[in-house]
C-alpha positions as CSV (number, residue, x, y, z in Angstrom):
1,M,0.1,-0.2,0.0
2,L,2.6,2.3,1.0
3,Q,4.7,1.5,-2.1
4,T,1.5,2.3,-4.1
5,F,1.3,6.0,-2.5
6,I,4.9,6.6,-2.9
7,M,4.8,5.4,-6.8
8,A,1.6,7.7,-7.4
9,A,3.3,10.5,-5.6
10,V,6.5,10.5,-7.7
11,F,4.5,9.8,-10.8
12,V,2.2,13.1,-10.2
13,G,5.6,15.1,-9.2
14,I,6.9,14.1,-12.5
15,I,4.1,15.2,-14.5
16,A,3.6,18.2,-12.5
17,L,7.5,19.2,-13.3
18,L,6.9,18.2,-17.0
19,F,4.2,20.7,-17.1
20,T,6.3,23.6,-15.5
21,F,9.3,23.3,-17.4
22,V,8.7,21.5,-20.5
23,L,5.0,21.7,-21.8
24,A,2.3,24.3,-21.4
25,N,-1.3,23.1,-21.5
26,D,-3.6,25.9,-22.5
27,Q,-7.1,26.5,-23.6
28,V,-7.9,28.7,-26.7
29,S,-10.4,31.5,-26.1
30,G,-11.6,33.9,-29.0
31,P,-11.7,33.7,-32.9
32,S,-8.6,35.2,-34.0
33,M,-7.1,31.6,-34.7
34,Q,-10.0,30.3,-36.8
35,P,-10.4,28.0,-38.8
36,T,-7.4,26.2,-37.3
37,F,-8.5,26.4,-33.7
38,E,-11.8,27.5,-32.3
39,S,-12.7,28.7,-28.9
40,G,-12.4,26.1,-25.8
41,D,-10.0,23.9,-27.9
42,R,-7.3,22.4,-25.3
43,I,-3.7,22.4,-26.5
44,I,0.0,21.4,-25.4
45,A,2.9,23.6,-26.1
46,L,6.6,22.9,-26.0
47,R,8.3,25.2,-24.1
48,H,11.6,26.3,-25.0
49,A,11.2,24.9,-28.5
50,S,13.1,26.5,-31.9
51,V,10.6,28.6,-33.5
52,Q,10.2,28.6,-37.1
53,R,8.1,30.4,-39.6
54,G,4.6,29.0,-39.8
55,D,4.7,27.7,-36.3
56,I,1.7,28.4,-34.0
57,V,2.8,30.1,-30.7
58,I,1.7,30.8,-27.2
59,L,2.8,34.3,-26.1
60,K,2.6,36.7,-23.4
61,A,0.3,39.3,-24.5
62,P,2.3,42.4,-24.6
63,D,-0.8,44.8,-23.8
64,E,-2.8,42.6,-21.4
65,P,-0.8,41.4,-18.2
66,N,-1.4,37.7,-17.0
67,T,-3.1,37.1,-20.6
68,L,-1.7,34.6,-23.5
69,Y,-2.4,34.9,-27.0
70,I,-2.0,32.3,-29.8
71,K,-0.7,33.3,-32.9
72,R,1.2,32.1,-36.0
73,V,4.9,33.1,-36.6
74,I,4.9,34.9,-39.9
75,G,8.2,36.8,-39.8
76,M,11.6,35.7,-38.6
77,P,14.5,38.1,-37.1
78,G,15.9,40.1,-40.2
79,N,12.8,39.4,-42.5
80,T,11.0,41.9,-44.4
81,V,7.0,41.4,-44.4
82,E,4.4,42.5,-46.8
83,S,0.7,41.7,-47.5
84,K,-0.2,42.9,-51.2
85,N,-4.0,41.9,-52.4
86,D,-4.0,38.8,-50.0
87,V,-0.6,37.5,-51.1
88,M,2.1,37.6,-48.4
89,Y,5.5,38.4,-49.1
90,I,8.3,37.6,-47.0
91,N,11.8,39.1,-48.1
92,G,10.0,39.8,-51.4
93,K,9.0,36.1,-52.4
94,K,5.4,34.9,-52.1
95,Y,4.6,33.0,-49.0
96,N,2.3,30.2,-49.2
97,Q,-0.6,30.5,-46.7
98,P,-2.4,27.0,-47.0
99,F,-4.1,27.5,-43.7
100,L,-6.3,30.5,-45.3
101,K,-7.7,28.4,-48.1
102,Q,-11.0,27.7,-46.5
103,Y,-11.8,32.0,-46.3
104,E,-11.2,32.5,-50.1
105,N,-14.5,31.5,-51.1
106,E,-16.2,33.6,-48.4
107,L,-14.8,36.8,-50.0
108,T,-16.8,39.1,-52.2
109,N,-15.0,40.3,-55.1
110,G,-12.7,43.3,-54.2
111,T,-12.8,42.3,-50.6
112,L,-9.4,41.8,-49.0
113,Y,-8.9,38.9,-46.4
114,T,-5.6,40.5,-45.2
115,E,-5.5,44.4,-45.4
116,N,-2.6,45.5,-47.5
117,F,0.4,46.3,-45.1
118,S,4.3,46.4,-45.1
119,L,6.3,46.6,-41.8
120,E,7.4,50.5,-42.5
121,S,3.6,51.0,-43.4
122,L,2.9,49.6,-39.8
123,S,6.0,52.0,-38.6
124,L,7.8,48.9,-37.6
125,G,11.0,49.7,-39.6
126,K,12.1,47.9,-42.6
127,R,12.8,44.5,-41.2
128,V,12.3,41.9,-38.5
129,P,14.6,43.1,-35.3
130,K,16.9,40.3,-33.7
131,D,15.7,38.1,-31.3
132,S,11.8,39.1,-32.1
133,Y,8.8,37.9,-34.4
134,F,6.3,39.0,-36.5
135,V,2.9,37.1,-35.6
136,M,-0.5,37.2,-37.1
137,G,-3.8,35.1,-36.4
138,D,-5.2,33.0,-39.2
139,H,-8.6,35.0,-38.8
140,R,-6.9,38.2,-40.2
141,N,-9.8,40.3,-39.9
142,V,-10.5,40.1,-36.3
143,S,-6.8,39.1,-34.8
144,K,-5.0,41.6,-32.9
145,D,-1.5,40.5,-33.5
146,S,1.9,42.4,-34.7
147,R,0.0,44.4,-37.2
148,A,-1.1,46.5,-34.3
149,L,0.8,45.3,-31.1
150,G,4.4,45.6,-33.0
151,F,7.1,43.1,-32.7
152,I,7.0,39.9,-30.5
153,Q,10.1,39.5,-28.3
154,K,11.6,35.9,-27.9
155,D,11.1,35.7,-24.5
156,A,7.5,36.4,-24.8
157,I,6.9,33.0,-26.4
158,V,5.7,30.5,-24.0
159,G,5.8,27.9,-26.5
160,V,5.3,26.1,-29.8
161,V,2.0,24.5,-30.2
162,K,2.9,20.7,-30.8
163,L,-1.0,18.9,-30.2
164,R,-4.6,19.7,-30.0
165,Y,-6.4,17.3,-27.6
166,W,-9.6,18.8,-27.3
167,P,-12.1,18.0,-28.5
168,L,-11.3,14.6,-29.1
169,N,-12.8,14.5,-32.7
170,Q,-10.1,17.1,-33.7
171,W,-7.1,15.5,-32.0
172,R,-4.2,16.9,-34.0
173,G,-0.3,17.5,-33.9
174,F,1.3,20.4,-35.5
């Protein structure tokens, strides 16, 4: 009996350490990442992971203390970022965004899903600074992201999303 209790305590301790230092367990709130994530989805992020373009990250909200945001990394340090007529350009080259395909059929002629912008037009300079990222939500017309918040510092990134485990019928790795 004592052995079972000790084993259970050790197991719980290991899980607690994992979720404190290695993994982050969070719940999505709001529509900014639709259709990739819906409000209420539960996700697991890997802390201290290497961040790459296209990764979905959990970050500390720069404008709301004790709040986390979920966004997609678009611009890496040193990149230029520009959107023209719903085409994203990174360093002057077209950046494919298959995660936005669902919205193409919903737009009426002449309506842009992502308003035209460049880093300069947002008064952010010409390039993403060292140790910073340019992030955007997948639901571009409702997302509060780098277009409004500016660059996200590397140390504000809590983790890179690796798994959606809830709802169970939407279980998926990233």
